[in-house]
N, C-alpha and C positions, 0 to 999 in steps of 0.2 A: 711452733705456732701452728694453729689449725686443728690441734688434737685435743679432743674433749676428755676430760676424766669425770668421773662420776660426782665428785664434789663440785664440779662447774655448775651442774644443774641445781643443786641445792643452794649454793652461794648465789647463783643467778636469780632465783627466785627472791631472795632478800633484796637484791639489787634493783631488781625490776620494780618491786613494792615501793622501794625508796624512789627510784626515779619517776614512776608513775605519780608519787605523791609529790612531786616538784622539787625533790632534792637532788644533789648532786653528789654522792659519795665518792672519797678516793681511798684507793686500796694502800693502807698504811704500812702493813706488813704480813708477807705471805711466806711462811717458813715450812708448812706441810699442809697436808691435806687435813690434818685433824681441827684445823681452826683458821681464821682469818679476820684480821682487825682492818676495821674501815674508820675514815674520819670523816665526818658528816657535820656540815653547820646548818643550823636551821635559824628563822626569825627568833627562836627562843632560847637557843644555846649551841655552843659547840661541842660535839659528843666523839668518843672514842667508843666503837661498837665491836665488842668481843664477840666472835660468832662461832658456834659450832652447829652441826647438824647431827640427826640420829634417824635412821630409816626403818629400825625393827622395835616398833612399841610392843608392848605387853598387854593382854587383856582383849577380850571379844567384844564388849559392850562398852566400856569405858577403856581408853588408850593411855597408857603411861610410856614415856621415853624417859629413860635415864642416861644422864650425861656425866661420863667420869672425868675426873682432873688429876692429873699426875702432880706429884710435888714439884716438878720442874714447870708445869704449868701454874701452879699455885705462885710460885715464884716470879714468873713472867707477869701474872695479874698484878701482884704487888708492885713490880717495878714500874708496870704501864701506870698504874694509878699515881705512883709517886711521881713519876716523870712528867705527866701530864696534868698537873694540877689546875691548868685553866680551862681543861675541858670535862665533860660529865662522863664518866664510864658507864655504860650499860651493857647488858648481855643481851644478844639475840640468839634464842635456840630454835633452829630451825626443826621442826617435828613434823615427820614426812613417814612415807611408807614406801616400801620397795615397788610396790604396784601402785603408781600413782593414781588418783582419781581427784575430783572436785572436792571432796569431803574428807574430814579428819586429817588435814594438811594445816597446821598452824605455824606461827612465828611468834612465840613467847619472848617478849621484852621485858627483862628482870632489871630492877635499879641494884645498885650497889648495897644498899641497905637491907633489901630482901635476899640478895645473894649471900651476905655474910650471916644471915639468920638460918640460912640453910647449910652453908659450908664453912666450917671453922677454919679460916686461913692459916692459922699457926698448929693445926691439928693438935690441939691440947685435948678436946673432948672425945675423942674417937681415935681407934686405930683403923688402919685399912685405907682404902681408896676415897678421897672426896668424891660426892656425887651430889647432884642436883636433878630432882626428878620433875616432869611436868605432866599432870594429869588433865586429860580433857574427858569429861564425864558427860554422857549421852544427855542432851538437852540443856546443859548448864550455859549460863551467861558468860561466866569467868573460868579461866584455867585455874588450876591448884598448883602451888610448887612446894615441895619438901625436899629434904635431902639427908646428908649423912650426920648433920649436926640437929636437924629438926624432923621428928618423927611426923608421918601423916596422921597418925592416930595417938592420942595420949588420953589414958584414964578412961578409954570407950569414946572420945569425943575427936570430931575433926579437929586436927592441928596444924592443917595446911594454911598456906597464904594465898589469898585469892587475888589473882590479877586480872585485869581488862583484857579481852582478847585482841582488842585492835589499838595496843598501844603505840605502834608505829606512826600512826596518823597523828600522836599528841606530842611527837618530838619536836 
């Protein structure tokens, strides 16, 4: 107790936003630093929030954070979904940088159907590591997501899924 690790800062940011929004999250499971799972109840629904953070975006004008998922994590996510049918499973991707500042820090909330549009949970359509990327374009009102199942550009056109930047407030 009393010892802080790097993950505490990033998961703490999510908890701070939830608590400041009037919610009381409960840590459901903490197996490793690579992810955490929270239970949250709101006036709208009961949620399981699968959370990961990333601190090394690519790009200099637009930033992209890529979150990878091992086969074990995909099994865990499917199990979480199956065992908690009374709760809505959402994902909170904490997009940060090693040098913290007041800008270019985002929490991308992704719903199950969007997640499965970006990642093939059964790994039928691709080989390699499952990945979901969050892109922040300078001046954009929405974040863009894509992944190992969904290309960001298809036939020269934007193929990303646009998501609202402040979804936590609508849970």
